[in-house]
C-alpha positions, 0 to 999 in steps of 0.5 A: 436593174431587173428590167435592164437585165431582162432587156439585155437578155432579150437582145442577146436571145434575138442575136443568138436566134439569128446566128443559130438560124444561119448555122441551120442553113449551113447544116442543111448544106445550103450552097453559097452563090454570089451573083452580080446585080442584074444576073440570074440564079438557078435553084435546083430543088431535089427530093427523093420522095414522090411529092407533088407540092413544092414551096420555095421559101425565102428568109432566115425563118422561111417567112416569105413564100417565093413560089408555090407549085403543084402538078396542076399550077404554079403561083409566083409571089408578086416580087418575083413575077416576070423574072422567075421560071421553072424547069423540070417536073416535080419533085425535081425542078430548077427555079431560075430567078433573073434580073437579080437585085440586092434585095434578093439576097438571103437564104432560099429553102426548097420545101415540100408539102404532103397531106398526112391522112393519119392526122388529117394535116399537111406536113413539110419536108425539107428538100435538097438544093437550098442556097444562100444567095448574095447579090452584090453591086460590086464585081468580085475580085479574082476567084473568091472563096465562096466558103468564106461566108460559111466560115464567117457564119459558123465562127460568128454563131460560135462566138455569139453562143459563147457570149450568150453563155458567158452573159447568163453565167454573169447575170443570173447570180447578180439577179439572184443576189439583187432579188435576195436583197430586195426580199430582205428590204421589203420584209418578205422574210418576216413570216419565217422570222415569226415562225422561228420566234414562235418555236423558241417560246417555252 
């Protein structure tokens, strides 16, 4: 029973993490962009600080690097080779991705990197211009409300958070009761019983 509860708790935690990451995209003012397959998108990365290293990342946890750009050179990931161009000068650049496929769907993050001399390490700075790209084979009917996805994300995350809290409130007392019964069955409280018997002797 304890193992089953742990598995359920882990599953809920993963789902909660997924939801909160999407909410993070919304809180960072990520623009929702709808594009048809074969189309193109322009990601406008902006930063007020004068930093000359920019990384365009993709994925819920920023796990995939799309572009690494410095004032001297640019490195494009193989998946985007031949269909990614950059316009402008760092730190303010427009990254254009063409020949879009459904696999390009996901959040894109404008991240900047600078070297901190005090700690001799690199630090990341989030820039403006992050987008949540949705590439679809189907044509959108009429003029879709592009904020609909944001609403869905926020509502889903809120519901997921509520389910997570309710699950914890429900399962933790059950685990405690089960654990107490298990301790009684296996004689874990024998030491306490012996101490109590010893104090009652004349």
